[in-house]
PAVEX-435243 format. One line per 10 residues: number of its first residue (from 0); their letters; for each residue x, y, z of C-alpha. Coordinates in steps of 0.001 Angstrom, whole numbers, plus 500000, padded with zeros to 6 digits. Layout:
% residues N
NUM	A	X/Y/Z | ... $
END
This chain:
% residues 416
0	MKDRVVITGI	500000/500000/500000 | 501445/503353/498976 | 502179/505977/501612 | 499820/508910/501942 | 501330/512306/501192 | 500402/515577/502883 | 501327/519244/502533 | 502893/520600/505725 | 504473/523842/504513 | 503805/526564/501947 $
10	GMITAVGRDR	506056/529400/500845 | 505040/531976/498281 | 506175/535278/496808 | 504138/537110/494166 | 503316/540535/492810 | 500624/540996/495474 | 502456/539592/498493 | 505930/538823/499764 | 504767/535715/501596 | 502022/533107/501757 $
20	ESTWQAVKSG	499409/534879/503853 | 499745/538329/502262 | 499370/536770/498815 | 496339/534775/499953 | 494634/537796/501492 | 495177/539771/498270 | 493727/536932/496193 | 490725/536589/498501 | 489956/540293/498185 | 490421/540286/494407 $
30	RSGVRRLCGM	493414/542642/494387 | 495527/542737/491227 | 499266/543266/490902 | 499204/543981/487153 | 500995/547137/485993 | 502631/548458/482850 | 505987/546797/482368 | 508922/549189/482495 | 512673/548746/482631 | 512819/545539/480599 $
40	PGLPDGLLLA	515926/545551/478376 | 515109/545740/474681 | 511382/546486/475178 | 509734/549917/475177 | 508423/550968/478572 | 504681/550553/478905 | 504264/548337/475836 | 503353/545214/477840 | 501456/544508/481036 | 502830/542349/483831 $
50	ATVDGIDFDR	502530/541525/487519 | 506108/541820/488740 | 507740/541340/492133 | 509432/544521/493319 | 512600/544575/495378 | 514117/541312/494090 | 517503/542096/492586 | 519578/540078/490173 | 522066/537818/491898 | 525716/537749/490883 $
60	FGDRNFPLAL	524900/535405/487993 | 522381/537852/486546 | 519401/535736/487608 | 516190/536564/489514 | 514731/533058/489497 | 517119/531915/492222 | 516300/534570/494838 | 512578/534076/494189 | 512834/530297/494577 | 515043/530543/497658 $
70	AAAREAIADS	512690/532978/499396 | 509716/530679/498823 | 511666/527582/499912 | 512819/529183/503141 | 509292/530256/504008 | 507927/526774/503266 | 510520/525106/505509 | 509857/527557/508336 | 506104/527090/507904 | 506449/523313/508188 $
80	RLDLKRLDRT	508665/523689/511267 | 511246/521386/509748 | 514689/521432/511298 | 516812/520151/508440 | 519858/519881/510717 | 518085/517236/512779 | 516809/515218/509819 | 518431/512624/507630 | 518851/515040/504748 | 519500/512171/502323 $
90	RVASSFGTCG	515780/511422/502759 | 514766/514963/501779 | 514221/515380/498041 | 513830/518460/495890 | 511639/518662/492813 | 511757/521988/491032 | 510430/523375/487812 | 512598/525768/485899 | 512948/527665/482666 | 516731/527280/482699 $
100	GPTPWMAEQF	519507/529715/483440 | 520002/533063/481714 | 520997/532805/478071 | 524437/534048/477025 | 522746/537058/475403 | 521067/537865/478709 | 524315/537439/480576 | 525951/539944/478236 | 523210/542478/478875 | 523535/542074/482624 $
110	ARRRGGNEVI	527310/542472/482485 | 526929/545678/480482 | 524358/547019/482904 | 526702/546390/485816 | 529532/547980/483905 | 531776/544970/484394 | 533209/542092/482431 | 532432/539264/484848 | 532346/535936/483078 | 529259/533947/484064 $
120	PWWENLLHSS	529958/530189/484162 | 528520/528228/481272 | 526531/525979/483619 | 524645/529000/484925 | 523784/530002/481368 | 522685/526695/479912 | 521697/524015/482441 | 518048/523867/483362 | 519112/522394/486696 | 521187/525402/487750 $
130	VPSRVANRLG	518578/527204/489879 | 517110/524053/491525 | 520598/522767/492306 | 521629/526060/493866 | 518492/526110/496021 | 519065/522532/497198 | 522743/523222/497866 | 521966/526371/499840 | 519449/524502/501996 | 521613/521416/502411 $
140	VLGPRMVNST	519065/519038/500877 | 520854/515823/499908 | 518081/513530/498653 | 516991/512932/495054 | 516891/515995/492819 | 514282/516201/490106 | 514026/518981/487542 | 511478/519528/484799 | 510675/522311/482359 | 507212/521809/480907 $
150	ACATGAIATF	505925/525332/480307 | 502752/526261/482200 | 502411/522798/483793 | 505938/522830/485220 | 505094/523447/488879 | 502267/520910/488925 | 504456/518239/487350 | 507248/519028/489824 | 504739/518450/492638 | 503456/515261/490999 $
160	NAMRAIEDGQ	507018/513944/490744 | 507711/514789/494391 | 504533/513028/495497 | 505467/509919/493534 | 508991/509919/494984 | 507539/509792/498502 | 505009/507122/497537 | 507769/505038/495960 | 509912/505221/499111 | 512720/507267/497575 $
170	CDIALAGAAQ	512358/509935/500255 | 510277/510947/503277 | 510062/514671/502593 | 510237/516661/499369 | 510409/520329/498496 | 508318/520904/495376 | 508153/524225/493606 | 509057/526559/490783 | 510014/530163/490164 | 509490/532523/487263 $
180	ALHPILSAGF	511154/535854/486652 | 510371/537825/483531 | 513041/538402/480918 | 513109/539957/477443 | 513008/536736/475429 | 509947/535415/477253 | 508182/538756/477107 | 508903/539416/473447 | 507959/535861/472518 | 504501/536119/474079 $
190	YNMRVLASGA	504032/539550/472518 | 504845/538214/469059 | 502458/535293/469584 | 499663/537829/470179 | 498420/536052/473289 | 498847/538972/475703 | 495970/541049/477032 | 495812/544745/476315 | 493711/547612/477552 | 493782/551100/478988 $
200	DPESACRPFD	493493/549836/482566 | 496187/547244/483390 | 494304/545792/486367 | 491213/544965/484311 | 492944/543896/481078 | 492979/540141/481798 | 489401/538807/481890 | 489273/535000/482216 | 485986/533362/481167 | 484648/536776/480149 $
210	LHRNGFVMGE	483017/537398/476790 | 485449/540261/476122 | 488675/538509/477122 | 491657/539073/474838 | 494624/537306/476410 | 496700/536873/479550 | 499123/539110/481393 | 502600/537972/482401 | 503574/537508/486012 | 506481/536496/488165 $
220	GAAVLVLERL	506948/534897/491546 | 507511/531521/493156 | 505958/528921/495411 | 507395/525935/497235 | 505445/523195/499016 | 506772/520864/501688 | 505369/517405/500954 | 505716/514776/503624 | 504938/511161/504340 | 501816/511219/506511 $
230	SLALARGASI	503256/508895/509151 | 506282/511151/509602 | 504164/514315/509718 | 501945/512861/512445 | 504903/511505/514407 | 506593/514898/514606 | 503341/516773/515323 | 503321/518727/512072 | 500442/520983/511071 | 498834/519758/507857 $
240	YAELLGGALF	497132/521789/505130 | 495835/519040/502879 | 496384/515530/501609 | 497498/515015/498028 | 495101/512314/496901 | 496621/511745/493482 | 496831/513122/490018 | 497486/512425/486392 | 499594/513602/483479 | 498569/513461/479846 $
250	SDSTHVTDLS	499172/515243/476555 | 497311/517043/473797 | 499102/516480/470495 | 496912/518829/468460 | 499428/521657/468165 | 502240/523235/470162 | 499885/525997/471381 | 496368/524950/470304 | 494025/522541/472087 | 491834/519807/470694 $
260	ADSAPLAHLL	488508/521300/469603 | 486489/518643/471446 | 488642/518841/474620 | 488879/515029/474634 | 492498/514933/475931 | 491637/517241/478836 | 488512/515236/479658 | 490610/512047/479649 | 493163/513678/481968 | 490497/514734/484462 $
270	DRALRRSNLA	488799/511349/484383 | 492125/509630/485017 | 492976/512046/487851 | 489623/511329/489506 | 490075/507568/489233 | 493673/507633/490474 | 492514/509704/493458 | 489586/507341/494191 | 487122/510173/493655 | 483748/510402/491980 $
280	PGDVNYINAH	482972/513619/490071 | 480498/514662/492759 | 483213/514515/495444 | 485007/517590/494086 | 483830/520973/495373 | 486315/523384/493813 | 488573/523520/490762 | 491389/526003/490382 | 491370/526284/486606 | 494207/527088/484254 $
290	GTGTKQNDAM	491986/529974/483118 | 494396/532136/481143 | 491902/534582/479662 | 492556/533569/476052 | 489593/532904/473781 | 490552/529311/473101 | 491787/528111/476486 | 488828/529155/478598 | 486200/527663/476300 | 488127/524416/475787 $
300	ETRGIRAAFG	488806/524065/479506 | 485114/524538/480281 | 484252/521892/477692 | 486754/519428/479158 | 485481/519919/482718 | 481882/519373/481614 | 482822/516240/479684 | 484678/514714/482644 | 482376/515773/485476 | 479003/515446/483745 $
310	PAANRLCVST	476039/516737/485802 | 478365/517266/488808 | 479974/520179/486898 | 476900/522264/487735 | 477748/522068/491435 | 481415/523020/491076 | 483042/526325/491908 | 485688/526987/489241 | 487934/530034/489446 | 491296/531327/488281 $
320	IKANLGHLVN	493734/533819/489802 | 495723/534750/486698 | 494089/538176/486501 | 495439/538866/490027 | 498951/537469/489821 | 499534/537290/486087 | 500496/534113/484296 | 503621/532885/486062 | 504336/530310/483317 | 506724/527786/484928 $
330	AASVVELAIT	505628/528769/488443 | 501928/529272/487638 | 500602/525843/488538 | 502461/525470/491840 | 501489/528972/492988 | 497897/528138/492074 | 498192/524763/493816 | 499339/526569/496957 | 496317/528878/496678 | 494107/525794/496301 $
340	ALALRDGFAP	495499/524336/499543 | 494724/527618/501317 | 491212/527585/499847 | 490729/524153/501423 | 492115/525315/504758 | 489849/528361/504977 | 486776/527046/503172 | 486900/529902/500693 | 486616/529832/496898 | 488693/532748/495545 $
350	PTVNLTSPDP	487090/534984/492940 | 487727/535274/489227 | 488300/539005/488989 | 487187/541110/486001 | 484492/538570/485103 | 481691/541045/484397 | 480222/539548/481203 | 480411/535731/481399 | 480927/534027/478044 | 478025/531617/477337 $
360	ECDLDCVPLV	480658/529089/476231 | 482173/529277/479721 | 479008/528306/481545 | 480433/527011/484825 | 480143/528769/488190 | 483365/530767/487846 | 482939/532721/491103 | 482738/536128/489412 | 484228/539214/491090 | 483675/538226/494741 $
370	GRQRPIEVAM	485014/535156/496536 | 482723/532804/498365 | 482844/531258/501821 | 481769/527632/501493 | 482826/524209/502738 | 485487/522782/500439 | 486513/519226/501224 | 488066/518211/497904 | 489643/520411/495255 | 491488/519932/491980 $
380	KISIAFGGHL	494151/521959/490186 | 494256/521860/486369 | 497265/522876/484278 | 497323/523181/480479 | 500657/524027/478916 | 502129/524979/475563 | 503713/521876/474089 | 500649/519798/474942 | 501466/519161/478611 | 498382/518445/480735 $
390	AALALRRWSG	498395/517907/484500 | 495797/517629/487253 | 496193/517117/490999 | 493499/516399/493600 | 493675/517523/497236 | 491538/516846/500294 | 491225/519204/503243 | 492938/517737/506264 | 490639/517395/509266 | 492567/514989/511488 $
400	AGQRCEPAPM	495424/515460/513936 | 497493/518527/513148 | 494715/520242/511188 | 495627/523695/509941 | 493230/526429/510991 | 492621/529786/509368 | 495192/532245/510765 | 494010/534839/513234 | 493357/538359/511911 | 496511/540441/511620 $
410	AARLAA	495560/542680/514561 | 495218/539641/516820 | 498542/538239/515675 | 500277/541552/516372 | 498632/541799/519804 | 499854/538335/520687 $
END
């Protein structure tokens, strides 16, 4: 019998919050971090919209992914109350999603900006494992290291791999996460693809599931989850957010960026995720959708959910937070998975902001404009990525020993 896996720590840094709880409170209230993008080398100021993280500088290798990932990892470890010095660190794994190190062209730009001629090692320029390895080295994590780069599904697949490593007995604890910092190549590429939202008001430009949606906005940030074998978590008295029930990976081979018109691959993914998690469609209360705000994605995702869940789809709450935080690409799905775990903890379905004119093709309950307090026992996170990567993970609210409770209001915490 495979070991059960639980989430005991969450770390997060986004455009709307420098930690887990500040990000969650911003998402709950529907606050957006989207602004006009300025200061990006090679791109005119104000041309694009993005939700960026202020105050995170480039490290000495010209990279912002590393400091974002490290900040989230440190918060997650502290949140889980893990003392890595007292653990067998060979039984602590790391599973990180990444977009790779800076390209040589980027490195040249950074060197010019600093006014120096520092040579950045080739492994920091080319290896996709550079940031995850540096995070693991800094934290002293000695167990298996897993790295994947699968576009918008990266963080979810990193979490899936970490869960499987625990189930398979390769480790007892795993750090699972991803980081995404914006850079000129990524920004210009999305601009040239014509998938980015535009509008006079940056905060209302991205409109997932809305009739007038016209694309997504870019974002940056990171999230890291501490996954743990249930028996170990209970033995050490850990506080538990949720149990990872299972998940599934699949692919859509239609096109590198387009989805199957009938959403059959997505429906198959969701059906497989339900079965692997021992769930019936009616067991799921909330879905955190991929929900980019593009014409194609939102309609196809709705179609896939309806095909997999049948009549139970009418009782689902389905929302997306990409209009708040931007599309974090490699880090999107793990940040959204972290938000899903917090939704379970607090019994709160976060809103889909800017959804003022629901598209008839997107006819699910997408929690428009205002979040909703409601019991959520089981939730699912869906990720749909360029390249045909599909991922879904199912979580159950933890209600046993070590149950996480909603944090006290800030005033009460300060008074204590």
